C-alpha positions, 0 to 999 in steps of 0.5 A: 519480419514482414514489410508491414511490421517493419513499417509499423516498427519504424512508425513506433520509433517516431511515435514513442515520444508520445509515451512520455505523456502516458508515463507522466499519467496523462489521461487519454482517450482511445483516439489518442493512444498509438497502436503498439505492435507485438514483439512475437516472432514473425510467424506469430505477427498479425497481418494488416487487414487490407480493408484498414485504411493505410496509416491509421495504425489500426491492426487487424483483430479477431476480437476485443476483450475487456480486461483489467490491468492491476499490478499493484499500482492502485489504478486497476485500469480497464483495458480493451485487448485487441486479439488476433490469432490468440495474440495481443496486438493492441491495448487501449483504455476500456470504457468506464461508467465515469470517464475520469477513470478512462485511462492507460499508461506506458506501464500497462501497455508494456505489460500487455505487449511485452511482459506477457511475451517476455523471455523471462516467462516461467513456461513450465513447472521448474525443479531446482537441480543446481545450488540455490540461487544458481538458476539451474532448473529442469522442466517437470510435468504438472503431475510431478510438481503437484506430487512433489508439493504433496510429498514435501507438505505431507512429510512436514505434517507428519514430522513437525506438524502442519504449521511447518508449511508456511504461506506468504502472498502479496499484492502483485496482482490486485485480483481478489483471489491472488491476494488471498490465495496464501491465506486460503492454502494455509487455512486448508492445510492448517499451515502458517499464514504469514500476514503481509501488511507489515512486510509489505511496508504498507502498515504504518499509516494504518496504525496511525488510523487505528487508535483514534479512528478504529479503522485501518484506512479510509479516504474521501473520493478523489472527486471530493478534492474539487471544493478544497481550498487547500490540499496538503500532502505528506509523503505523497508523490501521486504524479508517479505512484497514483498517476492515474489519479493525478488529474484530480489534483490538477482539476482541484488546482484549476478550481482554485485549490492551493497545493502544498507538498511536504517531501524530502525530494522535489518529486514530480508531484512537488514540481506541480505544487504551489509550495514544496516544503523539503523536510528531514526524513522521518520527522513529519510528526514533529512538524505537524505537532508544531502546526498544532502548537500554533493553532492551539496557542491562537485558539483556532481549534473547534471547541464544539467539534472536539467536545461532541465528536472526540474524547477530548472532554473525557477525564484522564487519571493523571496518576495512571494515565487511564480514562476515568470511569463512572461505572461502565461509562466515561467521565467528563467534568460538567462545569455547569453542574460542578461535578463529573458526569457519565457519558456512555459509549456509542453502542456497537450496533450503532457504529459503522461495521467497517468496511461498511459505512451504514449506520442505524438509529439515533444515538441515545441521549446518554452518549452525548457530551454536555455542551458545558463539559470542560476541555481544559483544567484540572479537577478532583473527582470522586470515583468508587469512594476515592479521590482522583486527580484528573484532567480532560484529555484535551488538556493533556493534548495541549500540554503535550504540544508545549515542547513543539513550538514552531521554533522547537519543531523547526529544530527537529524537522529542518523546516523554517518556523515561519513556514510551519506557522504559515502552513498552520494558518493556511490549513485553518484559514483556507477552509475546507482544507484536505490532508493527504498522507501516503507511503513517503511517511509510512516507510520509516520505523516511526512511520505511524507517528505522522499519520496519528499526528495528522488525524489529531490535527484534523480532529481538533480543527473539526475537519474529519468527516467534512466534505473537501477536507478530512484526513485521507489515507488509501480508500477505494474498493481494494482493501474494503473488499478484502476486509469485508470477506466473510468466514465462508470466503476464507475457510475453504475447508471446514474445521481447519484453520491457519496459524497466523504469524506476523509477516514482518517477523518471517525472517526471525521465525524461519531463522530461529525455527521458533516458536515452532519449525517452519520448513516449507515456504510458498509465496505468490504475487511477491517479488521478495528477491528485490522487495524484501529487507536485509538481503544478505541475512535472508540468503545467508541465515533465513533461506538455509533453514527452509527445506523447500521453497515454492514460488508461483509467478509468471516471471523468473524473478530474482526470488524465484531463482532461490526456489526449489520449485517454480510454478508458471502462473498466468498473466492478467490476460490469460485468467479465465475469471477474476474479481478486481478492485482498486485503491483509487475508486469504488469500482469492482471489475471482472477480468475475462480471458483475452488469450489462451494460457501461454505454455503450461501456465495456470492460475493460482486457483487452478493450482490450489484445486490440483493440490486439493485433489492430490490430497484427496480433499477436493470434494469436501472443500470449497475448492470444488467450486468453479472460480466464478461460483466462488467469487459470486457466492463467497466474495460478493454475496456473502460479503459482510459489507452490504455495499458489496453483497448488494452488487448484482452479479449478473450485471457485473458479468454483463457490464464488466464494471460496476460501482460498489454501493457506497454513496456517490462522491463518498466522504470518509467518516461522514456519519461521525461514528467510529469503530473505537471503544467510545464510538468517538474520535479517540484523541487519547488512546489509553491502550498506548500509555505504556509506550508514551503514545497515548497522544500524538508524539514524535520520536526519531527514526530508528536510523535517523541522521542525528543518532550515534550511528550517523557518525559513521553512516551520515546519509539517509537512504530512501528507495522510492517508487518510480513512474516507470515501474510498479515495484519490480514488475516492469523494469525489465521491459524494452519499452520501459528501458527506453525511458529508464535505461539504467538505475541511478542514485540521487545525491545532492550537490552538497553531498556529492561535492564533499565526496568528490562524486560527479554524475555518471560516477559509479559509487558504492553505497554501504552500511554494516549490513551490506553494499551495492554499486550504482551510477550517481545522479547529482541533483538539487531535487533531493535534500542534503543528507539524503540519498534516493535509489529508484526502486524495482531494479533487479540485481543483474541491473547493478555492477557485480549483481549487488542490490540495494536491499542488502542495506535495508533493516527490518527491526521491530517497533514495540508500539507498532506491535501493540497496535498491529505489527511492525511495518517494514521501513525501507526508507529508514536506513543510514548509509555512506557513499563513496566512489567505487 
């Protein structure tokens, strides 16, 4: 190593403390970001330009390329990449139209400087030669790899049918193409497309939104927090998982907002709150229902809003549980007329066609609920020549809350009744008040219930569609652009289509080979070797049923170790073109290639083109298009959302970042028209009566710590995200290891003392599915009865290469399957722990 670079490394050693600010999510300007030297071999290291002032930390470079770091961490930060001799020598935040999104973090810096050059890079196509999982591979050429895929797929097509070839993609790369590549391949070859929302563990909040609001997710802009008098978060740890946006929370607090965090853990976000409310895991819905009981008992709900914008006045047949109809219309009881009168549904063409928010026309008079419509009471209604006993759905809602007095809710959720009352009063008195929900509630077997309850809470108090208020889940441009893809974007081969199957059932389908044989699995952007459930079952029962496993990845991950063929994929910095969106904002960006593809890496799109050529179908499919053409025409121009279709592609290519054409300071649901059958907020969901979930409710987590199984396994095992790594992507990088050198298990002092456990003891965590070993960290920052393993670590990071994913269940929830598909629930697991 040259003297200059030795000096740089010494300088880095002194400066690395500053990275802790970055890891904590502090937005920084270009001038405050330290220079980071590449860890390339000596001959690849750039030499310092003698014209650069000594001590500035500024490297010599040939060019600066604007690209995007987007590793499933919600932010999609713009990055200026400094390149010398085709090597990245520095990264810093790229300019943004809004300076609030001008940021960078330790993960992103390490990603560019170390993951790109990681010794774990997949350099060439690799064919397995040893036993599965042994890591024994041999290098083959791309021609041999594509021939092998062709042979395996064609054999399955001829022998079992095209659905024997299955494809599963995830979100390890927020570029549009990487996220839809598995679906595009399945559509091209008539294969099985395993959906990813459920097995990702991101679907439960969506299922809380769908019945009452008709959309999977939405949220007001982060900027809308300024003006909220109170911000109440359920299961949100933004300081670690949305750290790029945490400054919006601080801004709101500085403007006078009170922050309340409901979480079993004293998280980094809870540490910044005005009030932390520790709750028994998986019981948030009971707490929210207790709040509503107090609100209703004190008549602090908004009658006019409920009557106008919800189906609270709609009559329900108390015998069948179905909404009463007068012809094709709904029925309400008009107290001034003394009879039931019809209310028509909002015409579909007048509802926003999510992900668009545009609406047209004034609503017809017949869709209006009379101002004298009853919200409470019981009535006899004549319908089709018969008498029906009916009640307004709001009356049934009130009755459903009877079991959830603050005292009864407290007994369930272990939050004092006085705290439940105080939080309810804060929410109704300190207005406008904002509700936010996230993955902390999402990842239980009953994870849709808290979101459904929060929607109901916001609706009865008149807070949905209101600035600085709302119920907020996700938002941004990321899922919007995917939901807006038109038929042309996802149908690369005419007259061919995939057979979708729920991703949360892929274990069951493959293990049983039902409803049909599945013999090949190809995954992209998915670290299933660490992020999947029930590891032992996967290895022992599921993978043996697959004749061929293909993994496309840039890193030899634990999942790739079990592949039969591993394909080298480019990093963000090697992609020639990509459209990138974000959970955090309405911006759309393009990636440009900063460095040449390393070794023999190719993009997912290039691999798909090569396969289409091998099958002899390239010219008859959309794979013949250059990726930039595909993006311009199919992803943007033909988007079903005019907010994306109206983006000027030339402007996007020139500026690298533009805003999708949604309203400034976007407020979710501002039109107050909804994609529900009635066009209103549906407090009452008649389609869920068979499950007893027509109204918001609570039931125990599958493995709650009060069920019979808790007598043997009394502790709730969670595995939350950490600030140091996005799932498993960054945990192996040297700079990350400096701040997070090893995994640890968080355990409360009470639980540790009862088991004779001290900090740094190696413990075994176990249940009837498996076990793993790890060091303990005794901390009062977690509620007794709970354990937390910071997730993302690989098996090699634990003693004996055990892994916590062996503990995690994947059990179907019938109600969730009726709405969408069961959500993987990685926090809903009972375990015991002992000294190893």
